N, C-alpha and C positions, 0 to 999 in steps of 0.2 A: 274775385280772388279770395276775398275774405270768407265766402261761403265754402269754398273747397277745403280750406284749413279746418273749418268747423266740422265738416263732414268727416274728414280724416281723423280728427281727434275723437269723435263719437265712435267710430269704428274701432279705435284702439282701446277705448275705455269700456266697450261693450263686454258682456259676459262671454267667456271663452267656452268653446265646445269641449265636451269630455275628452276627446282625442288630443286636445292641445293643453290639457291641464298639467302635464308633467308625468313623472314615473309613478307607478303604483308601488306599494310596499313589496309585493311579490316580485316584481321586476328587479327591485333593488336587492332583495335577498338572493335571488338567482344569480345576479351579477357578482355579488360578494362571495357566494359559494364557488363559482367558477374561478374567480380571482384567487381565493384561498387554496383551492386545489392546485392551481398553477404554481403558486409560491411554495407550497409544500413539496411539490415535485422538484423544484429548483433546489430546495434545502436538502432533500434526500440525495440528489445528484452531487451536491457539493460535499456532503459527508462521505459519499462513496469515492469520490475523486481524492479526497484527503487521505482516506485509508489506503487506497491503492498506491498513492504517492509514498506514504510512509512504509508500506510493505516493500515497495521497490527499492527504497533507500536502504532498508535493513537487509534485503537480499544482496545488494551490492556490497554492504559491509561484510556479510558472511562469505561472499566470494573472495574478497580481499584477505580475510583471515585465513581461509583455506589455502590461498595462493602463498601467503607468507609462511605457512607451515610446510608446504611443498618445497619452497625455496630453502627453508632451514634444513630440512632433511636432505635435500639434494647437495647442500654445501658441506655436509658432514664427511669426515674422512672415512675410509673403508673400515678402519679399526673401530671408530666410534659407532659406526653404523652396525657392525656385527655385534656390538655389545648391547644394542637395543633389543628389548624383549617386549614388543607390542603386538602380540598375536590377537588381541581382542580389544574392542573399544573400552571395555570396563577394566582393563589392566591398570594397576596403579602406576603412575608415572607417564601414562599415555593420554593424559587429558589436562586441560587447563581452563581457566575462566578468563575471558577478555571482556572489558567494558568499552563500548564505543557508542556514540550517539545517545548517551544516557540509557543504554540498554545493556544488559548482561548477556553475553553469549557463552555457551558451554561448547568447547572445542575438544574433540577426541580424535585419535588417529590409530590406525592399525597398519602394521608393516608385515608383509608376507614375503619372505626371502625365496629366491629362485622361482618366482611366479610372475608371469605366465610361462616363462622359459628359464632355463638355467642361466645365471649371470645377470638376471634382471630382478629387481625388487618391486613389488606392487605396494603402493601407498594409498590408503583410503583415509580421507579426512572428513569427519562429520561435525557439522556446526548446528547447534540447537539454540533456540531462543523462544520467548513467549511475549507477545504484545496483546492484542485482543484475542488471539488464539495461538496455539503452539505451532512452531515451524521447525523443520529439520531439513537440512541439505547435506548430501553426501557427494564427495568428489573423489574420483579415482584417477591415479596416475602411476607411471612406472619410471624408475631410474636405474641406470646401469650400476652394477656393484663395483 
């Protein structure tokens, strides 16, 4: 029994063959390169998701601002409505600036009377903002006179 232990210990302390010596430097570098590319891909995906989430949030804000202007125009009396002269988005008095979510939105509107038919007014509301790129959304609706 004592001889068996001695033989086992000699086998364990003997010189290892090259295939059992561990990883080579090239294997380690290839593994690190693959790992780095995977982590970089995850980082790019995270940034893309964050930008998409932010754009979606700002789009929802623009939709709410346009809806608020539609409701405001719809609530006007016929007399106040006929006094409005908003034939173009650039007409003075037909635009304002709204700040929401730490972002400044430019909102403008255009009112076309008797369009598309007599007795109906067409309202167009345009909302512009800039984050990492410029955005513009235009909404069209109609209200009876």
